[in-house]
C-alpha positions in Angstrom: 0.0 0.0 0.0 1.4 3.4 -0.9 1.7 6.3 1.5 -1.2 8.1 -0.2 -3.4 5.1 0.0 -2.7 4.5 3.7 -3.5 8.2 4.5 -6.7 8.1 2.4 -7.7 5.0 4.4 -7.2 7.1 7.6 -8.8 10.4 6.7 -10.6 10.0 3.4 -9.6 10.9 -0.2 -10.7 14.5 0.0 -8.3 15.2 2.9 -5.1 14.1 1.3 -3.2 16.2 -1.3 0.1 15.6 -3.1 -0.3 18.1 -5.9 2.8 20.2 -6.7 0.8 23.5 -6.2 -0.3 22.4 -2.7 3.1 21.0 -1.7 5.0 24.2 -2.9 2.9 26.4 -0.6 4.5 24.6 2.4 8.1 25.0 1.2 8.3 28.7 2.2 7.0 31.1 4.9 7.7 34.6 6.1 11.0 33.7 7.7 14.6 34.0 6.4 14.8 30.3 6.1 13.9 28.0 3.2 13.1 24.4 3.0 15.5 22.0 1.4 12.7 20.7 -0.8 9.0 19.9 -0.9 7.0 17.8 1.6 5.9 14.4 0.3 2.2 14.8 1.0 -0.4 16.8 2.9 -3.0 15.2 5.2 -5.8 17.0 7.0 -7.2 15.0 10.0 -10.4 16.0 11.7 -10.0 14.4 15.1 -7.5 13.1 17.6 -8.0 9.5 16.5 -6.9 10.3 13.0 -3.9 12.3 14.3 -2.9 9.3 16.4 -3.2 6.9 13.5 -1.1 9.2 11.2 1.7 9.5 13.8 1.7 5.7 14.4 1.9 5.1 10.6 4.7 7.6 10.3 6.6 5.7 12.9 6.1 2.5 11.0 7.6 4.0 7.8 10.1 6.3 9.6 8.7 9.4 7.8 8.8 13.0 9.3 5.6 14.6 10.4 5.2 18.4 10.5 2.1 19.6 12.3 0.6 22.9 11.0 -2.3 24.8 12.5 -2.1 28.4 11.2 -2.6 29.9 7.8 0.6 32.0 7.9 4.0 31.1 9.4 6.9 33.3 10.5 9.7 31.4 12.1 10.6 28.5 9.8 9.2 25.9 12.2 6.7 24.4 9.8 9.1 24.1 6.8 9.7 20.5 5.7 13.4 20.5 6.2 13.6 16.7 5.5 10.5 16.2 3.5 7.7 14.2 5.1 4.0 14.5 5.9 2.5 17.9 6.5 -0.3 17.4 9.0 -2.6 20.3 8.4 -4.7 20.8 11.6 -6.8 23.8 10.6 -9.8 21.6 10.1 -9.7 20.6 13.8 -11.3 23.9 14.8 -13.9 23.1 17.3 -14.5 24.9 20.6 -15.3 21.8 22.6 -16.4 23.4 25.9 -16.7 26.8 27.6 -16.7 26.7 31.4 -18.0 30.2 32.2 -17.7 30.1 36.1 -14.1 29.0 36.0 -13.3 31.0 32.8 -11.9 28.0 30.9 -12.3 26.9 27.3 -11.3 23.6 25.7 -10.3 24.2 22.1 -8.7 22.3 19.2 -5.5 23.5 17.5 -7.3 24.9 14.5 -9.3 27.4 16.5 -8.1 30.9 15.5 -7.9 34.2 17.3 -10.8 35.5 15.3 -12.9 32.5 16.1 -12.3 32.4 19.8 -12.7 36.2 20.3 -16.0 36.2 18.5 -17.3 33.4 20.8 -15.9 35.2 23.8 -17.7 38.5 22.9 -21.0 36.6 22.9 -20.6 35.9 26.6 -19.0 39.2 27.5 -15.5 37.8 27.9 -12.2 37.8 26.0 -8.9 36.0 25.5 -5.8 37.9 26.6 -3.9 38.2 23.4 -0.4 39.0 22.0 0.0 42.3 20.2 -2.4 42.2 17.2 -1.9 38.7 15.9 -3.3 37.6 12.6 -6.9 36.6 12.7 -6.1 33.3 11.1 -3.4 32.3 13.6 -4.0 29.3 15.8 -4.6 30.1 19.5 -3.0 26.9 20.6 0.1 27.5 18.5 0.4 31.0 19.8 0.3 29.8 23.4 2.7 26.9 22.8 5.2 29.4 21.3 4.7 31.5 24.5 3.8 34.7 22.5 3.6 37.4 25.2 0.2 39.0 26.0 -0.2 42.7 26.0 -1.4 42.5 29.6 1.6 41.8 31.8 -0.2 40.9 35.0 1.1 37.7 36.5 -2.2 35.9 36.4 -2.2 36.0 32.5 1.4 34.7 32.2 0.2 31.0 32.1 -2.9 30.9 29.9 -2.7 27.2 29.2 -3.8 24.5 31.6 -4.5 20.8 30.8 -4.0 19.4 27.4 -4.2 16.3 25.2 -1.2 15.3 23.1 -0.2 12.6 20.7 3.5 12.2 21.5 5.9 11.4 18.6 5.8 7.7 19.7 2.1 7.6 18.9 1.0 7.5 22.6 -2.1 9.5 23.5 -1.6 11.4 26.7 -3.5 13.9 28.8 -1.9 16.3 31.2 -2.9 17.8 34.6 -6.3 17.2 36.0 -7.7 16.3 32.6 -5.8 13.0 33.0 -8.4 11.6 35.5 -10.5 8.7 34.3 -13.7 9.7 32.5 -12.6 13.3 31.6 -14.5 15.3 30.4 -17.9 13.6 30.5 -17.7 11.4 33.5 -15.4 13.2 35.9 -15.7 16.1 38.4 -12.4 17.5 37.2 -12.7 20.4 34.8 -9.0 20.3 33.7 -8.1 23.6 35.3 -5.0 22.3 37.1 -2.1 22.0 34.7 0.1 20.0 37.1 0.7 16.3 36.9 0.7 13.4 36.6 4.0 14.0 38.3 5.2 17.1 36.4 4.2 19.9 34.1 4.0 17.7 31.0 2.6 20.4 28.8 5.9 22.3 29.1 7.6 19.7 27.0 5.6 21.1 24.1 6.0 24.8 24.8 8.7 26.3 22.6 9.4 22.8 21.1 8.4 23.9 17.6 6.5 20.6 17.0 9.4 18.3 17.9 7.8 16.4 20.7 4.2 15.7 19.6 0.9 17.0 18.4 -1.5 18.8 20.7 -5.1 17.8 19.9 -6.8 20.1 22.4 -5.9 22.5 25.2 -7.8 24.1 28.0 -7.1 27.8 28.0 -8.0 30.6 30.3 -10.2 33.6 29.4 -11.1 36.8 31.1 -14.1 39.2 31.6 -14.5 42.0 29.1 -14.0 45.3 31.0 -17.0 47.5 31.3 -15.0 50.7 31.1 -11.6 51.7 29.8 -9.4 54.8 30.1 -6.2 55.0 28.0 -3.2 57.0 28.9 0.1 57.7 27.0 3.5 58.6 28.3 5.7 60.0 25.6 9.5 60.1 25.4 12.2 61.4 23.1 14.7 58.8 24.5 14.2 55.1 25.2 16.2 55.4 28.5 13.6 57.8 30.0 10.8 55.2 29.5 12.3 52.4 31.6 11.7 53.7 35.2 8.1 54.7 34.5 7.4 51.2 33.2 9.0 49.7 36.3 7.0 51.9 38.6 3.7 51.1 36.8 4.3 47.4 37.0 5.4 47.4 40.6 2.2 49.2 41.6 0.1 46.8 39.4 -1.6 49.5 37.6 -3.7 48.9 34.5 -4.3 46.0 32.2 -2.7 46.4 28.7 0.7 48.1 29.0 3.6 48.2 26.5 6.2 50.5 25.0 6.6 51.0 21.2 8.4 53.4 18.9 6.7 55.6 16.3 7.4 53.1 13.5 5.3 50.4 15.2 2.7 52.9 16.2 2.5 54.2 12.6 1.9 50.7 11.2 -0.7 49.5 13.7 -2.7 52.8 13.6 -2.8 53.2 9.9 -6.2 52.7 8.2 -5.5 54.3 4.8 -2.2 53.3 3.3 0.2 55.1 2.7 -1.2 58.5 3.6 -2.0 57.6 7.2 1.3 56.0 7.7 3.2 59.0 6.5 1.2 61.3 8.7 1.7 59.2 11.8 5.4 58.7 11.1 5.9 62.4 11.0 3.8 63.3 14.1 4.0 60.5 16.6 6.6 60.8 19.4 9.8 58.7 19.1 8.7 56.3 21.9 5.5 56.0 24.0 4.0 53.8 26.6 0.4 52.9 26.0 -1.5 52.1 29.3 -5.1 51.0 29.5 -6.9 51.3 32.9 -9.9 49.0 32.9 -12.9 48.5 35.2 -14.3 45.0 36.0 -18.0 44.3 36.1 -18.1 45.2 39.8 -17.3 48.8 40.9 -15.4 49.7 37.8 -15.2 53.4 38.5 -13.6 52.8 41.9 -10.9 50.7 40.4 -10.1 53.3 37.8 -10.0 56.1 40.4 -7.4 54.4 42.7 -5.3 53.3 39.7 -5.3 56.8 38.3 -4.3 58.2 41.7 -1.4 55.8 41.9 -0.4 56.7 38.3 -0.4 60.4 39.3 1.9 59.7 42.2 4.3 57.9 39.9 4.4 60.7 37.5 5.0 63.3 40.2 8.0 61.3 41.5 9.7 61.1 38.1 11.3 64.4 36.8 11.9 62.9 33.3 8.1 62.5 32.8 6.4 65.8 32.5 2.8 64.6 32.3 0.6 61.8 31.1 -1.3 62.3 27.9 -5.0 61.5 27.6 -4.7 61.9 23.8 -1.6 60.7 21.9 0.1 63.5 20.0 -0.3 62.9 16.3 -3.1 60.3 16.8 -6.1 62.2 18.2 -8.9 59.8 19.1 -6.7 56.7 19.3 -7.3 56.7 23.1 -10.9 55.6 22.4 -10.0 53.0 19.7 -7.0 51.4 21.2 -8.6 49.1 23.9 -10.9 47.5 21.3 -8.0 47.1 18.9 -5.9 45.3 21.4 -8.7 42.8 22.2 -9.2 41.7 18.6 -6.8 40.1 16.1 -5.5 42.0 13.1 -8.4 42.2 10.5 -8.1 39.4 8.0 -9.1 41.7 5.1 -6.1 44.0 5.7 -2.5 43.3 5.0 -0.8 42.2 8.2 0.7 45.3 9.9 4.2 44.0 9.9 4.1 43.4 6.2 2.6 46.7 5.1 5.8 48.6 4.7 7.8 46.3 2.4 6.1 42.9 2.2 7.5 41.0 5.2 9.4 41.4 8.4 12.0 39.6 10.4 11.6 39.8 14.2 14.6 39.7 16.5 13.1 38.9 19.9 14.5 38.0 23.3 13.9 38.5 27.1 15.9 40.9 29.2 15.7 43.0 32.3 14.2 46.4 31.4 17.2 48.4 32.5 19.3 46.5 30.0 17.1 47.4 27.0 18.7 50.8 26.1 22.1 49.2 25.9 20.7 46.4 23.7 19.0 49.0 21.5 22.2 50.9 21.0 23.9 47.6 19.9 21.1 46.8 17.4 21.1 50.4 16.0 24.8 50.3 15.5 24.7 46.9 13.7 21.7 48.0 11.5 23.6 51.1 10.5 26.7 49.1 9.6 24.5 47.1 7.1 23.0 50.3 5.6 19.6 49.7 7.3 18.0 53.0 8.4 17.4 52.7 12.2 14.5 55.1 11.9 12.8 52.4 9.8 13.3 49.7 12.4 10.3 48.7 14.6 10.7 48.4 18.4 8.3 46.8 20.9 8.9 46.3 24.6 6.4 44.2 26.5 6.8 43.9 30.3 6.2 40.4 31.5 5.6 38.9 35.0 4.6 42.3 36.5 7.8 44.0 35.2 10.3 41.3 36.5 11.5 41.1 32.9 10.5 42.2 29.4 10.0 40.7 26.0 12.1 42.9 23.6 11.5 42.8 19.9 13.2 44.6 17.0 11.5 44.4 13.6 13.4 44.6 10.3 11.1 45.2 7.3 12.2 44.1 3.9 11.1 43.1 0.4 11.1 39.2 0.2 11.4 39.3 -3.6 14.6 41.3 -3.5 17.3 38.6 -2.9 20.1 41.1 -2.2 18.0 42.9 0.4 16.9 39.6 2.0 20.5 38.4 2.3 21.5 41.7 3.9 18.7 41.4 6.5 19.8 37.8 7.2 23.4 39.0 7.8 22.2 41.9 9.9 19.9 39.6 12.0 22.6 37.1 12.7 25.2 39.7 13.5 22.9 41.6 15.9 21.8 38.4 17.6 25.4 37.2 18.2 26.3 40.6 19.7 23.2 40.6 21.9 23.9 37.0 23.0 27.3 38.0 24.2 25.7 40.9 26.2 23.5 38.3 28.0 20.3 38.8 26.1 18.1 35.7 26.8 16.9 34.1 23.6 14.1 32.0 25.0 12.6 31.3 21.5 15.7 30.8 19.3 14.0 30.0 16.0 15.7 28.7 12.9 18.9 30.5 12.2 19.5 31.2 15.9 19.1 27.7 17.2 22.8 26.6 16.8 24.0 29.8 18.6 21.8 29.1 21.7 21.8 25.3 21.9 25.5 24.9 21.3 26.1 27.2 24.4 23.7 25.3 26.6 25.0 21.7 26.3 23.5 20.6 29.6 20.0 21.7 28.6 20.4 20.4 25.1 21.5 17.0 26.3 18.6 16.8 28.7 15.9 17.6 26.1 17.6 15.2 23.7 17.0 12.4 26.3 13.4 13.6 26.7 13.0 13.6 22.9 14.3 10.0 22.7 11.5 8.9 25.1 8.6 10.9 23.6 9.7 10.6 19.9 12.0 7.5 19.7 12.2 7.5 15.9 12.7 11.3 15.6 9.8 11.7 13.2 8.4 15.0 14.7 9.6 18.1 12.8 13.3 17.0 12.3 15.5 20.1 11.8 13.9 22.2 14.4 15.4 23.4 17.7 18.4 21.1 18.2 17.1 18.0 16.5 
């Protein structure tokens, strides 16, 4: 029996594709990487039983499996580096359960940000999201990749609880309190506890870029939709001046959404009519600004806003570098009313993705650092960008406090034309050079995608050796996404 015939037997003829057109679409993405060739075949399972049978069959024939759950990809993780089976999970897009009292939802990997937010709005709730993700992006994939939420409060730092996974060995496994017999129909457990059995098993999949197994559903947290919002902006000419205010705001636990961006990122996300809006914003927005959204819960919202505003005023009064807080962003009048709603919805599918508007695509250089280190890191990146002829004023910058300000997700964005080979090679060299210099300055690359994997994993041999042992147990034939991370 051929590979195609066996997969047709598992999922049906209409869910298997090996046409050149379909295969070619998976040989490239929005990263600086490229596949060594085409995948062998595409299969589109509709449930966990089919996923398990596909993984078991792939073990029998020793063929790679690359799980894919989003429409667009940015880091090279879904490229078929050694051929194999593309397991397209977008058809597994059911919201299996919504537990309103405990604010938990059980969802399949094909559920998108647009889909989940639409369902949340119906019940007056929301997911806490990263900064304007694509509407077609998988929620589960986003959480597995630990994409940071715009709300840095500690309770939103771990949005995933119990899960179901098909390990690379073909074993079906449930983590946490969802592992009790009879879950979900014949058990008291609601799967809210991510611990056990014995350890945080779901962490083996976080940041693993598909190298350990396939998650078939996950229980995720959601939150109430605020009844009232008030947006404030703190504007700065220099990045250094923004760090202490961010620290103070986070220490006092003020507000919900809170982040720092430069005028390049602001211009791209605020633009409605291209290119005239972009040009106007780029000219008028301050070089850097903190966006802070104070929000009121269903109970006593005005009281919460009042004491948070009082605490914010006290912070501003204690910082000479901050003259005042703005209730309207200079150069973007009215944005204070629009921003909270923007941050609670994904980027509209009908619009070109905001990172791609300028030149066609974007390469992100992202890492974690203490906030006081960020100005030094920014100087390094600006210096490297200038040495490659890249205009630093065209570079995007995004700083997202995490864990109540204990650290920060730092992201530099390099926009380029993907059809211009010379420009792409220049960005690749700039990206690698900047990353190496930052690495030597102790930037923490917690998500070292693609080109950066050797730099990080070669320097962390103890960690690399440990996860290699784990990989041998969970995926003994090394079929899951070979070529990713250190495998």
